[in-house]
Phi, psi and omega in degrees: 000333179291332188261349183272153180290156182275124181273126191238133168248158177229125181228111187207135184271359175268102182305312190295318183305308182300321178292314181299316181290325176292323175298315188290324183285323189287349176269008180248119186291348180275341192243154177215123177283119178260336177197148171228161176199143178262007182221132175290320182292321179299312183300309185296330186283325185266357193241040178295326180231164178054057173282157179291168172292306181248130172244119169273115194237131173278148184275322185237118175217151184294318189241078184095082187289170184297330178292321176298323177293312180298319176295317179300315182299323180292333169293323180284345175061047185276172181258002175301132177252142191243126178248116175275119192236106192224141168289351179263018177300130173222146177300325187289343181272358191299317173311312182293319177301316177295324178293323179283351178118357187284141178271338171208159181220119184224156167284147179296339178293351189301142178299144176311308187296327175294321183295329180293317178296321173293321180300316180287336176284319186292312185294316185276326190245349174096347183196170175210128168239133177271170186295319180300324184292318176300315179303318173309314181304316185289339189235339185232326190301330175300331179259347181256341181270159178285171185288137181244028196249032171299333172242135176282168183288340181291337183279354180270146175288168181298324183281329178295318173301321177291326179293316178304320182295315182289340175287321178293343183257014167064028169282145176283167179304311181299319178289332168295315184300312180299324189288319185263359181055047177230170182278153173306325182291328175290334181287313185298321184293322176295323177298316182294321183291326185291318184294319185292316186287324184270349180065034177251166191259344185201181181299321182303313182300325169300318181298317180293322174298319185290321182288317182300328189257014175067017176290324175225156175266133173319327184282351177274350189285130185280130185244137182286346185260008172290000000 
């Protein structure tokens, strides 16, 4: 999997933007565009099988917006990771994006090279947070996000807490396995149990849970652009 191309889909109702982004991504030997759509409804109708690894998704579209797409994909329980790329980017929206299942939330003005970095981060680590988003976590998210406390932090095992801390440090499954001297399969099992216990949908949600429950401090989260 590490040596294969990252399969990417684009859903955005701006056709020119889709074409420009598709051309840029196809020029990167690490990536492969496997689908494009200018309608959220069309994407959901046509994408019952063979979903991409990464979906780059617009937030506001006339025919099926990004929130509808995220809601539908969360019900399908797919492994597709979602990067919301929107001209309506606001820091105050970040909590809602994570709640809906986004793995990264970015403005459309992002530099193409930075987008490539984010795609890699989301694919390999499960989430991406920018400096300003970590600052939001320090000051806002504890009051903005819904409660993730159907299980208390005390109900997590010591090894689950170890795995959770390493997830917050952007370690891949293999890196966590090597650090804890366990198998990658065991790491994935711990991640699954963590998401079940904390009632979150993805790795980004686990990071927020860890911050909210003082398992890690927001300043400890490792950012790839540091």
